[in-house]
C-alpha positions in Angstrom: -64.4 113.5 -111.2 -67.5 115.3 -110.5 -68.6 115.6 -114.8 -71.9 117.9 -113.9 -72.0 121.2 -111.4 -75.7 120.4 -111.5 -75.7 117.8 -108.8 -73.6 119.8 -106.6 -75.5 121.0 -103.6 -74.7 125.1 -101.7 -74.6 124.4 -98.2 -77.9 125.9 -97.7 -79.5 123.5 -100.5 -77.8 120.3 -98.2 -79.2 121.9 -95.1 -83.0 122.1 -96.4 -81.9 118.0 -97.9 -80.8 117.1 -94.4 -83.6 119.0 -92.5 -80.9 121.2 -90.7 -80.0 124.7 -90.0 -77.2 126.3 -92.2 -75.5 127.0 -88.9 -75.8 123.9 -87.6 -74.5 121.7 -90.9 -71.4 124.8 -90.2 -70.8 123.8 -87.2 -70.5 120.1 -87.9 -67.9 121.2 -90.7 -66.1 122.7 -88.6 -65.8 120.3 -85.7 -66.1 117.3 -88.1 -68.5 114.4 -87.5 -70.9 115.8 -90.8 -71.2 114.7 -93.8 -68.0 115.5 -96.4 -68.1 118.4 -98.4 -66.3 119.4 -101.8 -63.8 122.9 -100.8 -63.3 124.7 -103.8 -61.5 127.6 -102.5 -61.3 129.5 -99.2 -65.2 130.7 -99.5 -66.9 127.9 -101.6 -68.0 124.9 -100.4 -70.7 122.4 -102.0 -71.6 119.2 -101.0 -72.8 116.0 -103.2 -76.4 114.2 -102.6 -74.3 110.6 -102.4 -72.3 111.8 -99.7 -75.5 113.3 -97.8 -77.0 110.1 -98.2 -74.5 108.3 -97.2 -74.1 110.6 -94.0 -77.8 109.8 -93.2 -77.2 106.0 -93.7 -74.0 106.0 -91.3 -76.8 108.1 -88.5 -79.0 105.0 -88.2 -79.3 104.6 -84.7 -81.5 101.1 -83.0 -81.6 102.7 -79.5 -81.3 106.6 -78.1 -77.9 105.2 -76.4 -76.0 104.5 -79.6 -77.5 107.7 -80.8 -75.3 109.7 -78.1 -72.2 107.6 -79.0 -72.6 108.6 -82.9 -73.1 112.1 -82.3 -70.4 114.4 -83.2 -68.1 115.6 -81.3 -67.8 118.9 -79.9 -71.0 119.9 -81.4 -74.1 120.3 -79.1 -77.4 119.1 -80.5 
């Protein structure tokens, strides 16, 4: 359970933290392969900083060949 809503980031804040555009983060959320998120209803989405950090850690690759294998499906980079 999240005890403090101040620890949640909006889509804009999460995109800035990840150095991505909001539209690309939205595409990742729709297509899958992006960071996990919290959904509060039909329109409210938020991200926990720890989930963003975990997603970044999962994207670490040793070579460009590995990066292609780990790219989110259905989303052009």
